N, CA, C and O atoms as CSV, one atom per row, in Angstrom:
chain,resi,resn,atom,element,x,y,z
A,1,MET,N,N,-8.391,26.352,-30.214
A,1,MET,CA,C,-7.485,27.073,-29.029
A,1,MET,C,C,-6.990,25.832,-28.193
A,1,MET,O,O,-7.870,25.123,-27.706
A,2,GLU,N,N,-5.679,25.500,-27.978
A,2,GLU,CA,C,-5.446,24.456,-27.484
A,2,GLU,C,C,-5.699,23.919,-26.089
A,2,GLU,O,O,-5.442,24.812,-25.282
A,3,LYS,N,N,-6.097,22.823,-25.499
A,3,LYS,CA,C,-6.322,22.515,-24.392
A,3,LYS,C,C,-5.233,22.397,-23.137
A,3,LYS,O,O,-4.580,21.355,-23.203
A,4,ARG,N,N,-4.977,23.072,-22.248
A,4,ARG,CA,C,-4.124,23.277,-21.285
A,4,ARG,C,C,-4.221,21.930,-20.283
A,4,ARG,O,O,-5.303,21.537,-19.847
A,5,SER,N,N,-3.081,21.349,-20.013
A,5,SER,CA,C,-2.746,20.379,-18.657
A,5,SER,C,C,-2.655,21.071,-17.613
A,5,SER,O,O,-2.361,22.265,-17.559
A,6,THR,N,N,-2.945,20.233,-16.581
A,6,THR,CA,C,-2.957,20.640,-15.173
A,6,THR,C,C,-1.821,20.594,-14.773
A,6,THR,O,O,-1.605,21.109,-13.675
A,7,PHE,N,N,-0.707,19.973,-15.504
A,7,PHE,CA,C,0.469,19.674,-14.879
A,7,PHE,C,C,1.722,19.849,-16.104
A,7,PHE,O,O,1.479,19.666,-17.297
A,8,SER,N,N,2.801,20.152,-15.691
A,8,SER,CA,C,3.911,20.692,-16.378
A,8,SER,C,C,4.449,19.265,-17.303
A,8,SER,O,O,4.625,19.156,-18.517
A,9,ARG,N,N,4.625,18.248,-16.186
A,9,ARG,CA,C,5.437,17.023,-16.851
A,9,ARG,C,C,4.742,15.933,-16.359
A,9,ARG,O,O,4.298,16.030,-15.215
A,10,PRO,N,N,4.573,15.004,-16.931
A,10,PRO,CA,C,3.826,13.529,-16.609
A,10,PRO,C,C,4.336,12.978,-15.591
A,10,PRO,O,O,3.602,12.339,-14.837
A,11,SER,N,N,5.689,13.095,-15.339
A,11,SER,CA,C,6.283,12.491,-13.985
A,11,SER,C,C,6.032,13.116,-12.686
A,11,SER,O,O,6.366,12.661,-11.592
A,12,GLU,N,N,5.285,14.421,-12.969
A,12,GLU,CA,C,4.889,15.044,-11.671
A,12,GLU,C,C,4.018,14.064,-11.149
A,12,GLU,O,O,4.259,13.657,-10.013
A,13,THR,N,N,2.852,13.516,-11.892
A,13,THR,CA,C,1.859,12.790,-11.226
A,13,THR,C,C,2.433,11.530,-9.956
A,13,THR,O,O,2.136,11.541,-8.762
A,14,LYS,N,N,3.193,10.658,-10.575
A,14,LYS,CA,C,4.031,9.629,-9.758
A,14,LYS,C,C,4.589,10.479,-8.699
A,14,LYS,O,O,4.171,10.261,-7.562
A,15,LYS,N,N,5.455,11.404,-8.865
A,15,LYS,CA,C,6.470,12.221,-7.752
A,15,LYS,C,C,5.678,12.462,-6.798
A,15,LYS,O,O,5.894,12.024,-5.668
A,16,HIS,N,N,4.681,13.162,-7.085
A,16,HIS,CA,C,3.610,13.631,-5.664
A,16,HIS,C,C,2.471,12.666,-5.355
A,16,HIS,O,O,1.664,13.226,-4.612
A,17,LEU,N,N,2.133,11.487,-5.640
A,17,LEU,CA,C,1.323,10.748,-5.308
A,17,LEU,C,C,1.742,9.792,-3.972
A,17,LEU,O,O,2.312,8.716,-3.788
A,18,SER,N,N,1.151,10.771,-3.215
A,18,SER,CA,C,1.182,10.080,-2.004
A,18,SER,C,C,0.349,11.100,-0.977
A,18,SER,O,O,0.407,12.317,-1.151
A,19,TRP,N,N,-0.450,10.496,0.135
A,19,TRP,CA,C,-1.468,10.882,0.877
A,19,TRP,C,C,-0.748,12.304,1.407
A,19,TRP,O,O,-1.150,13.414,1.059
A,20,GLU,N,N,0.260,12.103,2.208
A,20,GLU,CA,C,1.017,13.018,2.884
A,20,GLU,C,C,1.247,14.424,1.919
A,20,GLU,O,O,1.153,15.555,2.395
A,21,ASN,N,N,1.521,14.187,0.680
A,21,ASN,CA,C,1.720,15.417,-0.197
A,21,ASN,C,C,0.374,15.985,-0.842
A,21,ASN,O,O,0.484,17.039,-1.468
A,22,ILE,N,N,-1.069,15.302,-0.738
A,22,ILE,CA,C,-1.938,15.431,-1.368
A,22,ILE,C,C,-2.637,16.101,-0.178
A,22,ILE,O,O,-3.380,17.027,-0.504
A,23,PHE,N,N,-2.549,15.795,1.301
A,23,PHE,CA,C,-3.128,16.422,2.416
A,23,PHE,C,C,-2.230,16.415,3.675
A,23,PHE,O,O,-2.369,15.734,4.691
A,24,PRO,N,N,-1.424,17.186,3.424
A,24,PRO,CA,C,-0.558,17.398,4.539
A,24,PRO,C,C,-1.416,17.329,5.997
A,24,PRO,O,O,-2.466,17.943,6.185
A,25,GLY,N,N,-0.814,16.535,6.898
A,25,GLY,CA,C,-1.358,16.160,8.265
A,25,GLY,C,C,-2.654,15.470,8.559
A,25,GLY,O,O,-3.048,15.178,9.688
A,26,ALA,N,N,-3.382,15.200,7.239
A,26,ALA,CA,C,-4.345,14.008,7.131
A,26,ALA,C,C,-3.969,12.972,6.451
A,26,ALA,O,O,-4.970,12.323,6.145
A,27,GLY,N,N,-3.052,12.518,6.082
A,27,GLY,CA,C,-2.713,11.490,4.945
A,27,GLY,C,C,-3.366,10.188,5.698
A,27,GLY,O,O,-3.923,9.318,5.028
A,28,ASN,N,N,-3.264,10.094,7.227
A,28,ASN,CA,C,-3.398,8.841,7.665
A,28,ASN,C,C,-5.180,8.513,7.406
A,28,ASN,O,O,-5.617,7.470,6.918
A,29,LYS,N,N,-5.913,9.544,7.812
A,29,LYS,CA,C,-7.163,9.397,7.432
A,29,LYS,C,C,-7.730,8.728,6.083
A,29,LYS,O,O,-8.661,7.926,6.164
A,30,TYR,N,N,-7.112,9.093,4.738
A,30,TYR,CA,C,-7.043,8.782,3.565
A,30,TYR,C,C,-6.463,7.508,3.090
A,30,TYR,O,O,-6.810,6.828,2.125
A,31,GLU,N,N,-5.441,7.294,4.012
A,31,GLU,CA,C,-4.832,5.744,3.877
A,31,GLU,C,C,-5.376,4.914,4.265
A,31,GLU,O,O,-5.239,3.887,3.602
A,32,GLU,N,N,-6.328,4.810,5.560
A,32,GLU,CA,C,-7.318,3.871,5.794
A,32,GLU,C,C,-8.277,3.635,4.827
A,32,GLU,O,O,-8.542,2.462,4.564
A,33,ILE,N,N,-8.775,4.417,4.321
A,33,ILE,CA,C,-9.950,4.514,3.530
A,33,ILE,C,C,-9.452,3.688,2.197
A,33,ILE,O,O,-10.020,2.795,1.570
A,34,ALA,N,N,-7.952,4.434,1.967
A,34,ALA,CA,C,-7.359,3.419,0.590
A,34,ALA,C,C,-7.100,2.067,1.076
A,34,ALA,O,O,-7.179,1.236,0.171
A,35,ARG,N,N,-6.832,1.619,2.156
A,35,ARG,CA,C,-6.688,0.214,2.307
A,35,ARG,C,C,-7.773,-0.493,2.273
A,35,ARG,O,O,-7.747,-1.632,1.807
A,36,SER,N,N,-8.869,0.043,2.743
A,36,SER,CA,C,-10.211,-0.551,2.803
A,36,SER,C,C,-10.541,-0.737,1.352
A,36,SER,O,O,-10.737,-1.868,0.907
A,37,LEU,N,N,-10.616,0.432,0.531
A,37,LEU,CA,C,-11.289,0.276,-0.849
A,37,LEU,C,C,-10.170,-0.633,-1.871
A,37,LEU,O,O,-10.467,-1.045,-2.993
A,38,ALA,N,N,-9.035,-0.802,-1.297
A,38,ALA,CA,C,-7.930,-1.897,-2.246
A,38,ALA,C,C,-8.097,-3.438,-1.623
A,38,ALA,O,O,-7.915,-4.494,-2.228
A,39,ARG,N,N,-8.489,-3.253,-0.261
A,39,ARG,CA,C,-9.063,-4.879,0.016
A,39,ARG,C,C,-10.258,-5.204,-0.669
A,39,ARG,O,O,-10.387,-6.309,-1.196
A,40,ASN,N,N,-11.125,-4.357,-0.710
A,40,ASN,CA,C,-12.437,-4.427,-1.506
A,40,ASN,C,C,-12.478,-4.743,-2.877
A,40,ASN,O,O,-13.232,-5.514,-3.471
A,41,ILE,N,N,-11.555,-4.037,-3.297
A,41,ILE,CA,C,-11.765,-3.827,-5.057
A,41,ILE,C,C,-10.073,-3.871,-5.329
A,41,ILE,O,O,-9.437,-2.820,-5.411
A,42,PRO,N,N,-9.410,-5.238,-5.459
A,42,PRO,CA,C,-8.106,-5.601,-5.415
A,42,PRO,C,C,-7.439,-5.306,-7.081
A,42,PRO,O,O,-6.263,-5.349,-7.440
A,43,THR,N,N,-8.666,-5.007,-7.876
A,43,THR,CA,C,-7.921,-4.754,-9.069
A,43,THR,C,C,-7.433,-3.187,-9.767
A,43,THR,O,O,-6.920,-2.911,-10.852
A,44,LEU,N,N,-7.821,-2.413,-8.692
A,44,LEU,CA,C,-7.489,-0.926,-8.896
A,44,LEU,C,C,-6.071,-0.806,-9.176
A,44,LEU,O,O,-5.259,-1.601,-8.703
A,45,THR,N,N,-5.748,0.150,-9.919
A,45,THR,CA,C,-4.442,0.497,-10.122
A,45,THR,C,C,-4.003,1.635,-9.214
A,45,THR,O,O,-4.842,2.491,-8.933
A,46,PRO,N,N,-3.016,1.708,-8.825
A,46,PRO,CA,C,-2.714,2.892,-7.845
A,46,PRO,C,C,-3.501,4.116,-7.838
A,46,PRO,O,O,-4.159,4.545,-6.890
A,47,VAL,N,N,-3.339,4.743,-9.227
A,47,VAL,CA,C,-4.071,6.254,-9.502
A,47,VAL,C,C,-5.624,5.904,-9.419
A,47,VAL,O,O,-6.386,6.663,-8.819
A,48,GLU,N,N,-6.060,4.786,-10.010
A,48,GLU,CA,C,-7.257,4.728,-9.689
A,48,GLU,C,C,-7.813,4.655,-8.141
A,48,GLU,O,O,-8.792,5.315,-7.794
A,49,LEU,N,N,-7.206,3.924,-7.386
A,49,LEU,CA,C,-7.346,3.953,-6.100
A,49,LEU,C,C,-6.985,5.490,-5.476
A,49,LEU,O,O,-7.668,5.900,-4.537
A,50,PHE,N,N,-6.260,6.044,-5.841
A,50,PHE,CA,C,-6.397,7.413,-5.052
A,50,PHE,C,C,-7.777,8.368,-5.976
A,50,PHE,O,O,-8.438,9.296,-5.512
A,51,VAL,N,N,-7.857,7.914,-7.012
A,51,VAL,CA,C,-9.401,8.792,-7.790
A,51,VAL,C,C,-10.319,8.179,-7.024
A,51,VAL,O,O,-11.096,9.037,-6.607
A,52,ALA,N,N,-10.625,7.019,-6.608
A,52,ALA,CA,C,-11.841,6.195,-6.196
A,52,ALA,C,C,-11.594,6.990,-4.376
A,52,ALA,O,O,-12.598,7.428,-3.814
A,53,VAL,N,N,-10.696,7.044,-3.914
A,53,VAL,CA,C,-10.718,7.623,-2.103
A,53,VAL,C,C,-11.265,9.058,-2.596
A,53,VAL,O,O,-12.349,9.397,-2.120
A,54,LEU,N,N,-10.677,9.876,-3.436
A,54,LEU,CA,C,-10.915,11.183,-3.573
A,54,LEU,C,C,-12.622,11.463,-3.880
A,54,LEU,O,O,-13.364,12.338,-3.435
A,55,ARG,N,N,-12.876,10.381,-4.790
A,55,ARG,CA,C,-14.521,10.550,-5.050
A,55,ARG,C,C,-15.314,10.105,-3.844
A,55,ARG,O,O,-16.381,10.654,-3.571
A,56,ARG,N,N,-14.781,9.056,-3.068
A,56,ARG,CA,C,-15.459,8.827,-1.973
A,56,ARG,C,C,-15.582,10.056,-0.798
A,56,ARG,O,O,-16.460,10.057,0.065
A,57,ALA,N,N,-14.757,10.876,-0.904
A,57,ALA,CA,C,-14.451,12.096,-0.107
A,57,ALA,C,C,-15.106,13.270,-0.978
A,57,ALA,O,O,-14.874,14.440,-0.673
A,58,THR,N,N,-15.882,12.964,-2.008
A,58,THR,CA,C,-16.885,13.801,-2.600
A,58,THR,C,C,-16.111,15.010,-3.143
A,58,THR,O,O,-16.546,16.161,-3.133
A,59,PHE,N,N,-14.886,14.615,-3.629
A,59,PHE,CA,C,-14.400,15.773,-4.349
A,59,PHE,C,C,-14.732,15.752,-6.000
A,59,PHE,O,O,-14.676,14.677,-6.597
A,60,ARG,N,N,-14.993,16.681,-6.527
A,60,ARG,CA,C,-15.105,16.816,-7.687
A,60,ARG,C,C,-14.090,16.425,-8.699
A,60,ARG,O,O,-12.915,16.338,-8.343
A,61,ASN,N,N,-14.477,16.148,-10.094
A,61,ASN,CA,C,-13.430,15.640,-10.744
A,61,ASN,C,C,-12.055,16.893,-10.928
A,61,ASN,O,O,-10.875,16.652,-10.672
A,62,TRP,N,N,-12.537,18.066,-11.371
A,62,TRP,CA,C,-11.643,19.153,-11.470
A,62,TRP,C,C,-10.800,19.169,-10.508
A,62,TRP,O,O,-9.599,19.241,-10.768
A,63,GLU,N,N,-11.318,19.096,-9.020
A,63,GLU,CA,C,-10.657,18.789,-7.944
A,63,GLU,C,C,-9.713,17.961,-7.567
A,63,GLU,O,O,-8.853,18.243,-6.733
A,64,ILE,N,N,-9.814,16.905,-8.149
A,64,ILE,CA,C,-9.046,15.786,-7.961
A,64,ILE,C,C,-8.005,15.772,-9.096
A,64,ILE,O,O,-6.922,15.210,-8.933
A,65,ALA,N,N,-8.319,16.364,-10.199
A,65,ALA,CA,C,-7.144,16.349,-11.428
A,65,ALA,C,C,-6.104,17.624,-10.763
A,65,ALA,O,O,-4.874,17.575,-10.745
A,66,GLN,N,N,-6.778,18.511,-10.347
A,66,GLN,CA,C,-5.898,19.588,-9.393
A,66,GLN,C,C,-4.779,18.549,-8.623
A,66,GLN,O,O,-3.590,18.393,-8.902
A,67,LYS,N,N,-5.542,17.935,-7.617
A,67,LYS,CA,C,-4.814,17.221,-6.419
A,67,LYS,C,C,-3.693,16.234,-6.959
A,67,LYS,O,O,-2.613,16.111,-6.382
A,68,LEU,N,N,-4.010,15.586,-8.037
A,68,LEU,CA,C,-3.123,14.522,-8.766
A,68,LEU,C,C,-2.790,15.147,-9.800
A,68,LEU,O,O,-2.807,14.404,-10.781
A,69,PHE,N,N,-2.453,16.323,-10.053
A,69,PHE,CA,C,-1.779,16.809,-11.191
A,69,PHE,C,C,-1.995,16.049,-12.780
A,69,PHE,O,O,-1.065,15.805,-13.549
A,70,ILE,N,N,-2.975,15.851,-12.954
A,70,ILE,CA,C,-3.582,15.100,-14.188
A,70,ILE,C,C,-4.749,15.899,-14.790
A,70,ILE,O,O,-5.387,16.626,-14.028
A,71,THR,N,N,-5.098,15.830,-16.131
A,71,THR,CA,C,-6.453,16.259,-16.544
A,71,THR,C,C,-7.654,15.989,-16.054
A,71,THR,O,O,-7.718,14.957,-15.385
A,72,GLU,N,N,-8.716,16.665,-16.199
A,72,GLU,CA,C,-9.981,16.377,-15.978
A,72,GLU,C,C,-10.363,14.983,-16.674
A,72,GLU,O,O,-10.805,14.004,-16.072
A,73,LYS,N,N,-10.161,15.052,-17.783
A,73,LYS,CA,C,-10.642,14.096,-18.999
A,73,LYS,C,C,-10.013,12.794,-18.640
A,73,LYS,O,O,-10.557,11.731,-18.937
A,74,THR,N,N,-8.534,12.876,-17.814
A,74,THR,CA,C,-8.039,11.642,-17.478
A,74,THR,C,C,-8.933,11.075,-16.037
A,74,THR,O,O,-9.263,9.902,-15.857
A,75,VAL,N,N,-9.162,12.007,-15.277
A,75,VAL,CA,C,-9.882,11.505,-14.408
A,75,VAL,C,C,-11.350,10.818,-14.651
A,75,VAL,O,O,-11.817,9.822,-14.099
A,76,GLU,N,N,-11.821,11.504,-15.464
A,76,GLU,CA,C,-13.242,10.813,-16.002
A,76,GLU,C,C,-12.673,9.533,-16.503
A,76,GLU,O,O,-13.424,8.578,-16.307
A,77,ASN,N,N,-11.732,9.300,-17.000
A,77,ASN,CA,C,-11.196,7.978,-17.745
A,77,ASN,C,C,-11.482,7.285,-16.497
A,77,ASN,O,O,-12.504,6.616,-16.345
A,78,HIS,N,N,-10.496,7.453,-15.508
A,78,HIS,CA,C,-10.417,6.610,-14.372
A,78,HIS,C,C,-11.515,6.032,-13.699
A,78,HIS,O,O,-11.539,4.876,-13.274
A,79,CYS,N,N,-12.690,7.108,-13.585
A,79,CYS,CA,C,-13.980,6.829,-12.966
A,79,CYS,C,C,-14.665,6.019,-13.758
A,79,CYS,O,O,-15.478,5.261,-13.229
A,80,ASN,N,N,-14.488,6.003,-15.169
A,80,ASN,CA,C,-15.056,5.104,-15.926
A,80,ASN,C,C,-14.564,3.601,-15.789
A,80,ASN,O,O,-15.325,2.635,-15.728
A,81,ASN,N,N,-13.301,3.551,-15.753
A,81,ASN,CA,C,-12.350,2.380,-15.576
A,81,ASN,C,C,-12.722,1.632,-14.053
A,81,ASN,O,O,-12.757,0.409,-13.916
A,82,ILE,N,N,-12.942,2.444,-13.144
A,82,ILE,CA,C,-13.435,2.031,-11.932
A,82,ILE,C,C,-14.771,1.534,-12.024
A,82,ILE,O,O,-15.001,0.495,-11.406
A,83,ARG,N,N,-15.790,2.115,-12.732
A,83,ARG,CA,C,-16.913,1.705,-12.509
A,83,ARG,C,C,-17.178,0.324,-13.418
A,83,ARG,O,O,-18.029,-0.513,-13.119
A,84,ARG,N,N,-16.385,0.246,-14.463
A,84,ARG,CA,C,-16.264,-1.233,-15.055
A,84,ARG,C,C,-15.718,-2.151,-14.672
A,84,ARG,O,O,-16.020,-3.279,-15.059
A,85,LYS,N,N,-14.587,-1.873,-13.644
A,85,LYS,CA,C,-14.457,-2.975,-12.820
A,85,LYS,C,C,-15.198,-3.253,-11.536
A,85,LYS,O,O,-14.973,-4.212,-10.798
A,86,LEU,N,N,-15.890,-2.538,-11.392
A,86,LEU,CA,C,-17.291,-2.878,-10.105
A,86,LEU,C,C,-18.327,-3.297,-10.932
A,86,LEU,O,O,-19.246,-3.872,-10.349
A,87,GLY,N,N,-18.428,-3.157,-12.188
A,87,GLY,CA,C,-19.660,-3.700,-12.767
A,87,GLY,C,C,-20.891,-2.616,-12.972
A,87,GLY,O,O,-22.001,-2.925,-13.404
A,88,LEU,N,N,-20.587,-1.627,-12.681
A,88,LEU,CA,C,-21.314,-0.187,-12.650
A,88,LEU,C,C,-21.850,0.215,-14.020
A,88,LEU,O,O,-21.046,0.037,-14.935
A,89,GLY,N,N,-22.836,0.633,-14.299
A,89,GLY,CA,C,-23.232,1.259,-15.577
A,89,GLY,C,C,-23.067,2.892,-15.675
A,89,GLY,O,O,-23.077,3.461,-14.584
A,90,ARG,N,N,-22.974,3.405,-16.396
A,90,ARG,CA,C,-22.528,4.890,-16.575
A,90,ARG,C,C,-23.505,5.615,-15.658
A,90,ARG,O,O,-23.222,6.627,-15.018
A,91,GLU,N,N,-24.671,5.001,-15.658
A,91,GLU,CA,C,-25.901,6.066,-14.787
A,91,GLU,C,C,-25.696,5.775,-13.645
A,91,GLU,O,O,-26.252,6.527,-12.845
A,92,GLN,N,N,-24.942,4.740,-13.097
A,92,GLN,CA,C,-24.933,4.543,-11.230
A,92,GLN,C,C,-24.065,5.628,-10.776
A,92,GLN,O,O,-23.218,6.179,-11.480
A,93,ASN,N,N,-24.316,5.889,-9.609
A,93,ASN,CA,C,-23.313,6.930,-9.249
A,93,ASN,C,C,-22.218,6.285,-8.354
A,93,ASN,O,O,-22.512,5.719,-7.301
A,94,LEU,N,N,-21.186,6.371,-8.726
A,94,LEU,CA,C,-19.781,5.842,-8.165
A,94,LEU,C,C,-19.817,6.081,-6.633
A,94,LEU,O,O,-19.883,5.261,-5.718
A,95,THR,N,N,-19.758,7.371,-6.611
A,95,THR,CA,C,-19.486,7.762,-5.140
A,95,THR,C,C,-20.511,6.905,-4.086
A,95,THR,O,O,-20.145,6.270,-3.097
A,96,ILE,N,N,-21.817,7.063,-4.556
A,96,ILE,CA,C,-22.719,6.419,-3.537
A,96,ILE,C,C,-22.182,5.125,-3.467
A,96,ILE,O,O,-22.163,4.654,-2.330
A,97,TYR,N,N,-21.704,4.361,-4.441
A,97,TYR,CA,C,-21.310,2.854,-4.292
A,97,TYR,C,C,-20.149,2.996,-3.392
A,97,TYR,O,O,-20.266,2.393,-2.325
A,98,LEU,N,N,-18.864,3.769,-3.607
A,98,LEU,CA,C,-17.868,3.928,-2.723
A,98,LEU,C,C,-18.054,4.164,-1.483
A,98,LEU,O,O,-17.188,3.733,-0.721
A,99,PHE,N,N,-19.111,4.842,-0.951
A,99,PHE,CA,C,-19.803,5.161,0.516
A,99,PHE,C,C,-20.236,3.942,1.129
A,99,PHE,O,O,-20.282,3.694,2.334
A,100,ALA,N,N,-20.657,2.956,-0.170
A,100,ALA,CA,C,-21.330,1.640,0.775
A,100,ALA,C,C,-19.962,0.512,1.240
A,100,ALA,O,O,-19.945,-0.420,2.044
A,101,ILE,N,N,-19.012,1.017,0.444
A,101,ILE,CA,C,-18.030,0.019,1.039
A,101,ILE,C,C,-17.230,0.375,2.558
A,101,ILE,O,O,-16.615,1.431,2.704
A,102,GLN,N,N,-17.342,-0.685,3.671
A,102,GLN,CA,C,-17.051,-0.068,5.140
A,102,GLN,C,C,-15.741,0.057,5.153
A,102,GLN,O,O,-14.951,-0.796,4.747
A,103,VAL,N,N,-15.414,1.315,5.703
A,103,VAL,CA,C,-14.059,1.392,6.279
A,103,VAL,C,C,-13.328,0.807,7.718
A,103,VAL,O,O,-13.642,1.227,8.831
A,104,SER,N,N,-12.560,0.027,7.535
A,104,SER,CA,C,-12.482,-0.570,8.870
A,104,SER,C,C,-10.764,-0.117,9.648
A,104,SER,O,O,-10.473,-0.514,10.776
């Protein structure tokens, strides 16, 4: 059986990648978190930053995949890249680490 993707075209990810599109009316709250994470982890790509913010907000991988129009496996790959950039092992909880970063 062929695996289905959660998006119809790869360009949809970049097209819809804004906090206002993902959370109408609540985008500013997430933008503030994104700015803080970007200051603390400047090596994150834009998509990794979106994934990190959503993980910090305790979204599950499948929920992040739906919001960003990517597959769940792609979310897992982004989480692994974020862990690597932070020097975290696979057994360390990414969400708890992201919560420890102060939002200003």
